[in-house]
N, C-alpha and C positions, 0 to 999 in steps of 0.2 A: 068950392074949390078942396076943401077938405076933406068933405065927402067922397067925390070922384077918387080922389087919394086912396081914404079908407077902402073901398069898393075893389080898384085895384088892388091892392095889399090881400085883401081875402080873398081875392082870385086865384092871386100864386098860390095863398099856403092850401088851398082846396085842389088843385092841382097838385102838388106834393104829395097832399095826402093818396091820391087815386094811384099815382105813379108809383108809390112805396107797396099799395096794395097789390098791383099788378106785378111786380118786378118779384115778390115774394110767391105771387100764386106761379109766377113761370119756374121759379127755382123748386118748387114740389113737384111741379111737373115732370122736371128733367131729372129731379132724382128718382120718380116711381120709373121713367121709362129707362133709366140705367138699371134699376134693381131687376125688371123683368129679362135685360139682355145679359146681365152679369150674375154669377152664383154668387150666394151669399158666404162668408165666414165659413170654418168649420164647426158644424154644431148649429147652425141659423138658416131657417127658411127663408128665403127672396121675400121681396116685401110684395103684399097681394097677392101671396100664393099659400093661403091657409089651408090647403088641404095634404100639400107637400110632406113627406116626411123629412127630416133634418138630416143634412150631407152628415154622413159618420166623421168620427176622429180619424185620423192616420192610423193604423195599427202600430202598436211599438215594436221595435225589434225584440224578439225572444232574448230572453235572457238564461243563458247556457245553466244549470244547476252546477253548483262545484260537488263533486263526489263526496268531499271530507266536511259538506257542510250542510247545504240544501238536501242533500244526495243521503242523509242520514235523518232527516227531520220531517213529520208528519206537517199537512199544510197548516194545522192549527199552531203549530208551534214555528214554523216559518211565518206564520202573521205574527207572532209575539217577539221573534229575535231578528228575524230575517233582513228586514231593510236596516236595521241597527248595526251588526254585527257584521255583513257581508262586507262592507269596505275593509273592515279588520281581517276578514280571512281571506282576504284577494292582497293584501299588503305583503309582500315577500320578505322584506326585512323581518318583520313581525313573527313570520311562520317560519323563517330562518332561527330565531330565536327559541321558539317554541318547541324545547326538547326534551325528551327524556332522560333519566341516569342512564342508558348506554348511548346517549348522543344520539338518536336519531329522530330527525323533525317530524313534527307533528302529521305533516302530509303521508309520511311512510308508518303511523303508527296503525296498530291492528283495529279496524271497524268497532270492533266493541270497546275500545280504551277511547278511541275519538268520539265515540256517543257518550261515556263517560263525562267527558269534559262540556261537551253539550247539555249533558243533564245537569252539571254543576253552574251553568252559565244561566238557564232557565230558573235552578233553584234561586239562586240570588236576584234574578230578575223579577220572580214571584213576590219578594218581599224587601224589594228597594236595597236590597244588601243590609238591613235591618238585623238580619240574624246569621249566626254563622254554620255552616255544612259540618256535619257530623258524620260520624261513619256509621254504616249501615246497622240498624239495631238499637242506636244512643240518639237520644232524644237532646241531649244537653251537651256541653263541651267536658264530657266526664272522662278525662285524659287516666283515670286512676283506673279504668277497665279498658280502656281503648286497647285491643289487641297488636301484637305483634312489637312490641319496643320493649329495650331493655337498658337498664343502665350499667355503662362498662367502665371499669377501672383502667385508665391507661397511664403507669406512672402516677403522676403528681394531677391527673386529668381527669374529671367525670364528666362522662358521655352519655347522651341519652341516645339510642339507636332508636330508630323506626326502621323495621323490617318488613318484606314482603306486602302485603296489600296495604298495610298502615302506611309504607312510603309511598306506595302511588296515591293513596287518599290524600296524603299532605301534598304530594307534587301538582295532582290535579285541581284540589282546592284552592290554591295558591295561584294557580295559572288560570283558572276561571275568573277568579278575583281580577287580577289584573286587566283582564278583557272586559270585565261588567266596569269596572272604573273608567277604561277608557271609551266604551260604548256609550256611556251617559256623559260623560264630559264632566266627572267628578271632579275635577282640579282643573288650574288654568295650563296646564301644558298637556301635550299630546305625546303620544309613544313614539311617533316619529318625530320628536325633537331631540332624541337621544341618539347615540352613534351605535353601531352595531354593536359593538362589544358592550356598552353599557346594558342595550336590550338584553345581551346574554348574560350579564350579572343581573339583571332584575329577574329573568325567568327561571334563574336557578338550574341550569341545565344538569349540574353537576351536584349530586347528593354526597358530598363528602365534605369533611370538617372545611369550614365551620360553619356548611350552609345547612339546608333544610334535613337533609336526612341524618344527622347527625347535629343533634341540639348539644349545644356548648351553655351550661350556666344559665341560659333562660330557653325555655321552651314556646315555642310559636307556631301554634296550628292553626289558628281561627284567624285569618287577616280582617275579618269583620269586627272581631272584638279591639283589635289594634286601630281600625279606623273609626269604631266610636268613640274611642279615646281621642282619637286626633281631632275629630269634629267637635267635642266637648258635650256630646252625649251620653257619656260612661263617665263621670267625675264623681270624686267626693261632694258630699251634700253642700260642704263650706266653699268648694271650690270653684272659680269662673268656669262659665259654659262656653266660653270665646273658642271658635275652631281655631288651630294651629295651621291653618292654611293660610299661604299669604300670596302675593300675585306672582311670586317668581319664585324659580325652584329655590334658589340661595337662600333668599330671606325665609323660606320653610323651613330649609336644612337649621339656619341659625334658630328658629324659634322652636323648633323641635329639642333642639338641644338645651336651650336655654330652660325649656318645662322640666327636661329630665334632671340636669343639674341642680335648679332649684328645690324639687322634691325629694332627692334620691339621697341616702347616706352610705358612704363606703361600708364594705362590709369589715368587721374587724373581729380578732379573735382566731384562736386557730393558728395551722401552718399559714403560710407565706400564700401560699398556692392550693393547695388540696382544700375542697370543700365536699361533701358529701351529706345524704341526709341522714346518716347515720353519726355523723359528729354531732358532739355534746352542744355546739353553738350553733346549729343549724334552727334558722329563724322564722322558716314557713310553716303552716300549721294546714292539716285535713280540714276541708269544710264539707257539709253537707248542701244538696242540692238548692236549698236557700239561701248559700251563702253563709251560714253560721258554722264556727268553729267548732270542730266535733272534740268533745272531752272525755277522758279516761281517767277514773281515779282522781277527779277535781284536777287534771292535767290536760293541757292541749294535745291532741296526736300530732308529731311531727308529720309531714307531709313526704311520702315516701318517693317524692321524684323532683324534677328540678320545676321550678317556681314560672308561671306564664308572667308575659307583661302587667297584666291585669292585677294579678296575685302582688306583683313588686309594687306598680303607681297607685294603685285603687283600694286595695283591699288592707286594713291594717286590724294589728291587734298585740297586745300586749307581750313581751316575750323576754327569754333572757339571753344574754350572751355572756358566754364563760372566755376567759383569759386564762389561759393556763391552769392552774388549780384553784384560780381565785374566784368563788361563785359572784358575780357581779350584777346584781338585778338591775338592768336601766330600762325599765317599760318606757319610756318615751321615744325609745329610737324606734323609728318605722320607715318604711320605702329602703328597707337595706338592698343593695344592689351589690350581688357578690362579683366585685372586684371590676376590674378593667374590661374583662371580656364579657361581663353580664351588661356593663354599661353599652359595650359595641352590640350587643344583641338586640338591647331596647330601642337604640336607635335605628336599627336596621329594620327591626320587627314594624316599627311603627311608619317610618318613611316609606318602607316596600308598600305597607296597606296603601297608599295615595301614590305608587308607582314613580318613587324616585329610586332609582338604584345606589346600592350601598354595598360596598366590597368589605368584607372582615380580613383585616392585615393580621400580621403578626403570627406568632407560633412558639408554644412551648420548649420547642428545638432547635430555636433561633437564638441570633444576639438581641439585644435590645431587652433582655432581663424577663423573657417569657411576657412582657406587655402585649397589651391589644391594641390596634390601631384601627383606624376607619378610613377607605377612600370612596372620594364621590367621585366614579369615573367621567363624569360629562354634566360639567356646570356651565352653561353657557360657553363650551367650547374649550372649557379648562377642567382641570384634573386637582380638585382639593383634597388634603388630608387632614386628619386630627391625628397627629403623631403619637399620641398616649390619651385614650380613652378616658383615664382617671381624671382628666383635666376638666372634663364636664363638671365633675362634683367634688372634688377633694380640695386643690388650693383655693383659699378663698378669694385673694388678689385677682383668679380668674374670673369671680362671677360679674364683675365689671366689664368683660369683654364679652361673656355671653348677653349681656343686656345691653347690645348696640349691634346695628344692622350696617354701621356707615365704614366704610374702609378707613383701617387706622395705619400708623406708621411708626414704627420703632425709631427713638433717636439714640444715636449711641453718644456718651459723651465721657471721652477719654479724656489724660492729660494732653496728649498731644492731637488737635482737633482735626487734624488729616487723618487719623490713623482709625481704621475702620475694618474691624476682623470680620466682618459678616460681608464686605463688600457693598454692596446695594443695601440700602434701609430696607429690613426685615417687614414687609407690608401684608396685609392680609384683613379679612373678614372675621370678627370674633375668634375662635382658635383654629379658624380653618388658616392653613398653609396654601397658597397656589402654588402649583404646578410645583413643587417642592417634596421632593421623595422623602420618607422616612429610613432609618437605619442606614444601608449602604451609602447613603449620598452624604455622611457625618464623617468627615477625617479632614486633616489639616489640609490636604493638598486637591481636594476635589474643587474642580471648576466653577461648580453650582454657585458655593458659597465665597469662592476666591479667597480662600485664605491660604497666603504663602509659607513656607516652610520658614522666613525668617520670621512672620507676624507669630508663629505658633509658641516660640520661645514667651514672647511677652503675655499672651494668653496663659500659657502653665505658670508664669511669675505672677500674674494678676490672680487668677482663680485656683492656683494648687492643683494637689493631687485630682481632687474632684471632679475635673473637664476630662479626666481620662474616659469616664462614661460619654463620650460624643454625644452620642444620639439622644439620652434624655437630657442632657445639660443644655444643648443648643436649641432644643424643642423650648425648654424652661426659658433661656435666655431671651430668644425672640418676643415670647408671649409678655415676658416680662416688662421687656422694652416697650413693648405695643400696648401694655396695663397703664402707661403713663399718661396715655390719650384717651384712655376709655374712661367711662363713669366709675367714680369711686364707689366701694362697697361699703356698707354699714362695719364689717369686720373692721376695714383698715382704721376707719375713721375713730371706731370706739378702742380700739389698741392703741392708737396713736393719741390720744386724749390721755387716756390711762399710763401712758408709756410702757406698754408691754410689749414683749419679744414676739416674735413669730409673723411679723404684718408682712415681711417682704420676702423674696426668694433671695437670700444674702449669697447664697454660694454661686448665682449666676451674673449677679452685679456687680461692676466695678465701685470704688469706694465714691467715685464722681457721681455715678448713675444713684448711689442709694441715697447720698446727700440731695440730689436733684427730685426722686421720688418723696422723700421726706416732706423737702420745700412745698412741692403740690399738695400735699396731705394737710400740712400746717396752713397753706393760704386758703384751701377750704372751709378748714375748722376756724379760720380766724372769720370767714363770711358768716358762718352759721351762729358766732358768739354776737357778732354785729347784729344780725337779724332777731335775736333773742337776750338782749343783754341781762346778765342777772341770772341765767342760767349758768351753774355752777356742777351740776350732776350729769354726766355723760348718759343715764339711763332716762333722763327726764327729755335729753337733748335729743336723743335717739330714738325717742318710745314707738312712735308708729314705726319706724322701720323695724327695729326689734320684734314686734308683735306680731306684723306681716312675716319677718322669717321664721319666728317660734310655730306661726299657724302651718307655714308651707312645710318644714319639717316634721312637726309633730300631728299635724290635723287638730292641734287642741286650741282653745280660746288662751290669750295669756292670762287673763284675770280667772280663767273658770277653776271649778273644783272637782275635777272630774271622779276621785273617790272618795270625797266627802271628810276628808279626814281633818279641815279648818287651813288648809294649806293650800295658797295659791298654785295654779299649775307650774308656773316659771318657777316657784320656788319650792315644787315637790319634787325629791329625788326619784319617786315612784308614783307617778299621778295616777296609776291603777290601783296602788297598792297602799295601804293606809300606813303611815310615817309618824312616827313618834315627836319628830323634829322638823322643824325647816331647814333645806339645803339653798341658801344664798344664791351658790353657782349652779343651782340643776339646769337653769337654761343656758348656761355654755354649755354644759355637756349634750341636753337635748339639739341645739344647732350647731354644733363642732366648733364652738369656738375655741 
């Protein structure tokens, strides 16, 4: 019985195998039959037709060459830039923004000028943007022999004018750079992310003050030089090589402003406004093609033009500053920026190299004390302002604002808890004001700040006559209130420990607000004392922060001895000059304490 059952199961198993084989062969023959009757996919031979030619791909629709793009390129050049750049030259919003100084759009330029722009693009492509474009006959950034520029004195203002071919060169090299950055996706954002007005600002169609044709206080000719600083390829040997580009436009703006603010020192000496290479306190020097300072008679030769961003942010050399008739050698001061206009131009130069539109505001012939400000015309649909560019590098309590990218809220603290002279709480990022215009927006009766006529009397009673300069004081006040929720700087903490003056913007805060600011400082000091019990010397408590600050401002190590006179740099009044005795307060001067 068992044997017959086993035999029966074996027979069933064999039959299943035979059925499977027959079914598989049937499927194969059916596939062959269909292949013989039906053409294969494009480019494939039908099965069992080894001698037949493949069916060709359908022809692509012919692309009509753009007369102002492919129509000016050779076949080889089209291979290099055609595919990457054609979408840009097809975008009407970008083409509309690409205008020359006569406001003529690119598509209507003369063919030879259009070709010059394409030549500049091909040049940048050839070295991946690692080398700047120089005028014909020049192998490097030799501005000192660049043709067609002049220094012009306009009352209190020094202007560097590019004329003729030099002006065209500056315009075309910058325009080509913007397209190169876009085509190669060098930034997380695209040109089409910006509004039409912002694109016009970026492409500098108007070569008048304070844009490219007329260079105020800082001369920006080579965007590749600024891009190298942004990306960290060109920094001082001790400095970080981290890129300043962040995922968003706003974060990148803040990061670049922080980088500039931490490293620059505001110009001091001479008149309040005028600054010219012939001034006795001019701090920039001529350099040879190797970057070495040119000396004559043992003294450095002054630079006879305006400095470049690199000459301010990267190159250092000991120099003298004269204040009035007093010869005050202070060789540890570096990265000197020529006032708020110079700071504005640094920000604009660096950010423009990564396709972020920046508009320079302010004028020497308008109110607001001849100061310069910045406008960022399109940041995620908002307009952001820096109302006074000195805010980046001068007031120490603002450095904490620059070190945070989070939104900050200024909380007003008056005797009457319901009284708020600024209307809504003044919020913003860093030192950026969101959608709040400078200058004309400041008055006692503007809707934007919601200050009523009745409130104005209390404002003047609290602050006094200083608030007559409304634009400057309201800017300072909003930032001071915002600083209470920002990271505290070593300047503030050290001064509070030592009970020194000058740590707070006293004239723009109420007595209640000043007390609150001091309470915040004292709470942080108490926290640090608890973490390091027994430390009584603020130099020891803040050692790492002071050393970092000294390095940023001077480029020198705190404990080094640059001139070999036996005094550590932080105790050396003139680190590049032998001294007879140490100066215990030298580090304060060097770091602008």
